[in-house]
Structures are given as structure tokens and as C-alpha cells.
C-alpha positions in Angstrom: 110.2 99.0 72.7 112.9 100.4 74.9 112.4 100.3 78.7 112.9 103.8 80.1 112.0 103.0 83.7 111.4 99.8 85.5 110.3 99.3 89.1 108.2 97.2 91.5 106.1 98.3 94.4 107.5 96.9 97.6 104.8 98.1 100.0 102.1 100.6 100.5 101.1 102.9 103.3 97.8 102.4 105.1 96.4 105.7 103.7 97.2 105.5 100.0 93.5 105.2 99.1 93.0 108.8 100.3 94.4 110.1 97.0 92.2 108.0 94.8 89.7 110.8 94.1 92.5 113.1 92.9 93.8 110.4 90.4 97.2 110.6 92.0 99.6 108.3 93.8 103.0 108.9 95.5 106.1 106.8 95.1 108.9 107.1 97.6 112.1 105.2 98.2 113.2 104.2 101.7 113.7 107.8 102.7 110.0 108.9 102.7 109.4 111.4 105.5 107.5 110.0 108.4 104.7 112.4 107.7 104.2 110.9 104.2 105.0 107.1 104.7 101.3 106.2 105.3 100.3 107.9 102.0 103.1 106.4 99.8 103.8 103.3 97.7 107.3 102.1 98.7 109.8 101.4 95.9 113.5 101.1 95.3 114.7 104.2 93.5 116.1 103.0 90.1 117.9 105.0 87.4 115.9 106.3 84.4 117.4 105.2 81.1 115.9 108.1 79.1 113.8 111.2 79.6 110.1 110.4 80.3 107.9 112.4 77.9 104.2 113.2 77.6 102.4 110.7 75.3 104.5 107.7 76.3 102.6 104.6 77.4 103.1 102.6 80.5 103.7 98.9 80.5 102.4 97.2 83.6 103.3 93.5 84.2 104.3 93.2 80.5 101.1 94.6 79.1 101.3 98.0 77.3 98.6 100.5 78.2 96.1 101.0 75.4 93.8 103.2 77.4 91.1 100.6 78.0 90.9 101.0 81.8 90.9 97.2 82.5 93.9 97.5 84.8 91.9 99.7 87.2 89.2 97.0 87.3 91.7 94.1 87.9 94.1 95.7 90.4 93.8 93.7 93.6 94.8 96.7 95.7 92.5 99.2 93.9 95.7 101.2 93.3 94.9 102.3 89.7 92.2 104.8 88.9 91.0 105.1 85.3 90.2 108.6 84.1 89.5 109.6 80.5 91.9 112.1 79.1 
């Protein structure tokens, strides 16, 4: 399987949990606007090797998503919310 995008979360704002109910999270590089920093996960902006397309699966810590929802139960920061498609 080819890696299209690889990244690591460096930090998280104090208010990232406020987006949990919407099933959304915000990633920003070091240039996040001051008004958004508390709501963002901080990352280094890395190049994308190929186009990201609908239907592709994420790989988190070396494990490919199979749609089971276990990652949302195990995440120590409660940063992953599971929703059925």
C-alpha cells in the first residue's frame, strides 16, 4: 500500500473537544490564526504524494482502518469520534 500522506500531531489546542459533536477536527501548521489555535491540532505541513480520494482508508499508527470504531475507544485524547457511514 502506498503512503499518500504521513503526519504526526505535535500538539492540540485547549478547545479541540468542542468540535466532537460535529465529527470534525482541524489540522493546522505553525501558521494557525490566533483565533483558531485553541481549536486546532498542530502539525507540520508535509507534502502529499498523490491525490486523496473518497473511499481511501486511513492508517493510524500502522493499523489500517477497517471501520470497526476501536480507535475511537482507545484514543487517549478522545480525539477520534466514530460515526457510521
